[in-house]
N, C-alpha and C positions, 0 to 999 in steps of 0.2 A: 543858600541857593536862591537866586532871583527868579521871577516869573519867566524872564527871557531865557535864562539858563535851563530851566525845566523844559521849556518848549524845544530849545535847540538840542538838548540831550536826547529827547524822545525822537526827534527827527533824524538825528545822527545814528541812533540805534537802528531805526528802520532802514536807513540807506545802507548801512554796513551789512545788514542781513539780506539785502536785495528784496526787501519787503515793502518799499515805499509805494504807496498807491498814487496813481496819476489819473487825471481826467483828460479826455480828448474831445475837442469841439468838432462835431460832425454836422454836415449839411443834411444827411439822411442816416438815421440809425436803426430803423426797423425795416423788416422786409428782406427780400432776397439780396439786395445790394446795400452796402454802407458806403457813403460818400464823405470823404474827408480830404481837405487840402486839394480839392479839385481832382481827386483820384477816386476811382470806383473799385470797391473790393467786394468779393463774395462774402456775405455776412454770416459768420458762424458764431456770433456772440449774442444774438437776439433771442429773447424769451417769447417772441410773438409766434408761438408754435403753430397756430392755424392760419397765419397770414391775414388776420382780420384788421390790423391797424390801418390798412388802406382800403378796406372794403367800402365800396361806394354807398351801399345801403346804410352802413353804420355812420359814415361821414355825413351823409345827408340827414340822418336822425339827429346828430349833434347840431348841425346847422339849423334845423327846424326848431330844436329845443332852445337854441340861443335866440332865435327870432321871437319865440313865444315867451321865454322866461328871463332872457338876459344872460349875461356871461357868468354871473355869480349867484349864490343862494341868498346872500344878504344877512346870514346869521346862523347861529346854532339851531339845530333841529328842535330844541326845546323852546325857542323863542319864535322865529319866523322863517327858519331855513328848511323846514320839512315840507316839501311840495307834493303835489299829486304825482309827479314823475317819480319821486323817491318811493312813495307809497306803492305805486304800480310795480316797480322793480322788486321791492321787498316781497310783495305778495306773489309775484311770478317765481321768484327764487324759492320761496318756501314751498309752493305747490310742486315745482319741478323736482326738488330734492326730498320731498316727503316730510317736511318739518312744519310745526305750527307757526313759527315766526322766523323772520330774517330781520337783522338790523344792519344798516349800511355804515361803513366807516371810510375815512378818507384814504387809508392805506392798510396793507397787511400788517406792517410793523405796528401801527396804531391799534388795530383790533387785538393783536396778541398781547400788547402791553396792557390795554384797557381791561380785558377779560380777566387776566391773571391778577392784576392789581385789585380789581373789584371783588373777586371771589375768595382770595386766599387770606387766611389769618395766621396768627402766631403759632397756634398749635397744629396747623395743617402741614401737609407734606406734598411736595411735587416730585413725581418720579418721571424723569424725562429721558428719552433716548439721547445718548451722549452726542449724536450728530445732528440734533435738532437745530433749527435755524436760530441765528443770533438773537432775533427779536423775542423768541420764546425763552431762551436761556437767560437773556438779560432781564426779562420781566420776572422770571423765577428768582434770580439772584437779588433783585431789588425788592421783592415781596417779603413780608415778614415770615412766610412759610419756610420750612426746611426744604432744601433741594437735594435730591439724590439722582444720580445718572445711571441708567442701566446700559449694559453693553449693547452696541448697535444691533437692532433687530433680534434681540435675545429675550423671548418671553419668559424663559426659566429664570434668568437673572432678575427680570422685572418682578416675577412672583416672589422671589426671596426678599427683595427690597420692600415690597408691599406687606409682607408678612411680619416685618419688624414692628414692634409696638408703636402706635401713633395715637396721640390724644385727641386729634381733630379729624378732619376730612382728608382724603387722598385724591390727588388728581394725576392721571397718567397723561403724558404729553408726547406726541410724536408727529412726524410728517407723513403724508400719504406717499409722496415721491420726494426723495431727498434732493435738495437743491444743488449740492456739490458732487454727489455720487450718482444721482440718477436712478438709484434702485428704489424699490417699493418696500413698504413696511408690511409685515404679516399681520394685518389689522384684525382679522377674525380671531386669531389666537391671542393677540394683545387685549382685545376687548373681552374675550372670555376670562382671561386672567384678572382683568380689572373688575368685572362684574362679580366674580366669585368672592372678591374681597371688598365689595361695596364701594369701590372707587369709581369715579367718573373718568371718561376718556375724552381728551381734546385732540382732534386731528386737524392739522394745518395741511390742506390739500391744494396749496397754491399751484403746484406744478402738475396736478392731475385733473383739476376741474376743467371741463370743456374738451379735454384731450383724450380721456380714457373712459371706458364704461358706456353703457347704453345711453344714447343721446348726449354723450359727453358728461354724464353725471358724476364722473370722477372715481377715485380709488375706493372710497367707502362703498359706493353703490356697486362697483364691480365685485367687491368681496362680500357683498350682502351684510354690511356692517352699518349700524346707525349709532354713531357716537353721541354722547350727550351734548357735546359741543363740536360743531364742524365749522372750520374757518375756510372760506373760499376767497381768492383774490382775483382781480380783473386785469392785471398787468401782463398776464401770460396768455393763456388760451383765449381769453376774451379780447385781447389786443387793445385794451384801453388802460384804466387804472382804477384804484379803489379796492374795497374789500367788503365782506359781510360775514356775520356769524349766523349760523342756523342753529336753532335751539327751541326749547319749549316755551309756552306762553309765560310761565312764571319766571323763567330765567330771563326772557326778554324784558319783562316788567321790572325785574330786579336791576338789570343793566341800565335801563333807562333812568333809574334812581341813583345808581352808584358808580357807573362807569364814567370817570371824569374826562377821559379822552373823548367820549361821545358828547357829554354835557357841555363842555367848554371849548369845543372846536367848531369852526364854521363848517357847515355841511358841504358835501361835494356839490358842484353846480348842478342844477336840475337838468341842464342840457347834457351833462355827462351821464346822468341816470337814464335819460332817454336814449342816448347812444348805447348804453349797456343793455337796455331792454332790446334794442335792435340786434346787438351782438348775440344775446341769448336766443333770439328767434333764429338767427343763422345757425348757431351751434346745434339747435334742436332739429333743424330741417334736414332733408336729404342732402343738400349741399354740404352741411356740416359733417355728415357721415362720410361723404366723398373726400372731404379734406382730411379727416382722420385716417381714412384708408390710404390715401396718398402718403401722408406722413409716416405711417407704419411701414410702407414699402421702402421709403427712403432710409429709414432707420435700419431695416434689414439689409439694404444694399451696402450701407456704410459698414456695418458689423461684419458682413461676409467678406468685404474687400480689404479691411484694414490689416496691415501686417504689424503685429504687436511685439515683434522681437525687440524693438528699441523702446517700447512703452509698456505700461500695464494698462490694458483695456479694462475698464470697470465693468462689473456685471450689471449692466443697465440695458433695459429694453425700452426706455423712455426716450424723449427727444433730447435729453441731456446725456452726452457721450463723453465722459472725461477720459483723457489719456494721462495717466499719472507718471511723472518723470522723476519725482523725488526732490531734486536739487532746485533751489530758487533761481539761481543764476541760469541754469540750463533751461528751465521753463521760460524765462524771459527771452533767452536767445532763440529758442524755438518759435515763440510767438512772433518775434521780429522777423525771423526767416520766412515764416508763413505769410506775414504781411507783405514782405518784399515780393513774394510770388502771387500777390493779389488775393489772399485769403485772410480775412480779419478774424482773429481768434484772441481770446483773453487768457493770460497766464494768471492762475489763482494760486496764492501763496499763503502761508501762515501769517496772521492768526485766523484767517478765514477758514482754513483747513488745517488738520493736525500737522505738526512738524514732520518734515521728511516726506510729505505727500503733495508737494507742489505739482500742479497739473495744468494741462491745457483743457479748459472747459469748453467743449464744442457743443453747440446747440444746433439742431436741425429743425427746419420749419417746413410747413406745407408749401411755402412760397419757393423753395428750392426746386430744381429740376434734377433729373438723373445725371446729366452731364456736370452739374455742380458738385455732386457727391464724388463723381469720378475724378474731377479736378482736385478736390480736397485730398483724395486718396493718393493721387500722383504726387502732390506737393509734400504730403506727409512722408511718403516713401523716400523722396529725395532728401528731406530734412533729416530723417532718421539715419 
């Protein structure tokens, strides 16, 4: 088999399974409206949960940061790329979330890969929720450690896996709010099980931070859990991009020595860090509380109004509201139908989700209005 045959066969297999991924060039992709091909759609595919991507205070902070620092960092943080803007954001994040240290990364995928690669050795074991994000499971698979997966949100199964003999250290991995199902993890019970067995807990709270808990402090704060390793990302509730790990002083010092994704990558632009500091200020303010309250009301409006006879409505009270339809082709047809009616939604299919669980992944944001939710419900009812 040639290289070209290998590539062609893989693409053919994806097409035949109605699983081929495509990109769409949009003029505007975040916020209430999505604009593509000169048409405006109600946007139900954005992770900009609090509508901060267009917040004037945050935009101005980025502009001022670019005027002061330029548009790039100029290097790795270990060389010349760690600015006072990065330092200020790390210190603010650590104080806000109750940790000794925070370290910034260019993306959530990068921080998950970096932390697992740096910490895990051959005799160690990772025990991950089977629905954990691809960045976590891929990092675990690529690490020298053994990977075991526990049944989704099942602390009892987790306990049985942790009780099996292990020559090294054990790391429990889960999400705070799961990206494809929108449900939350029972973090208090998971942490209790892990601590009883001297395992550390890593929680990726990409979809909870900024959106849930007091001052938007996220899923762990809401459940009064302090995992040894907390990952937060900034492309969702913060409305920007990037990520950070919250940890102890010694873990931060260790990662600065051994996390290759951190050592050998150019730092995020200082202007971005300044914008993220502005986003954090909004999230913590009374305005942020109002935005979370409005989003919660919109979620309740959707869940109360949706007719689930033709779909399986996931057990989610987050901004992620999946409608599971099962068949790949049907999910694609439904997404096309909704777009024809002016609602932009995404059909999510295997391998992103388990086989037989293709779905419309609807995301609600604070930027929506009540009439937008009503229009979505009307279109869904017609499509069903």
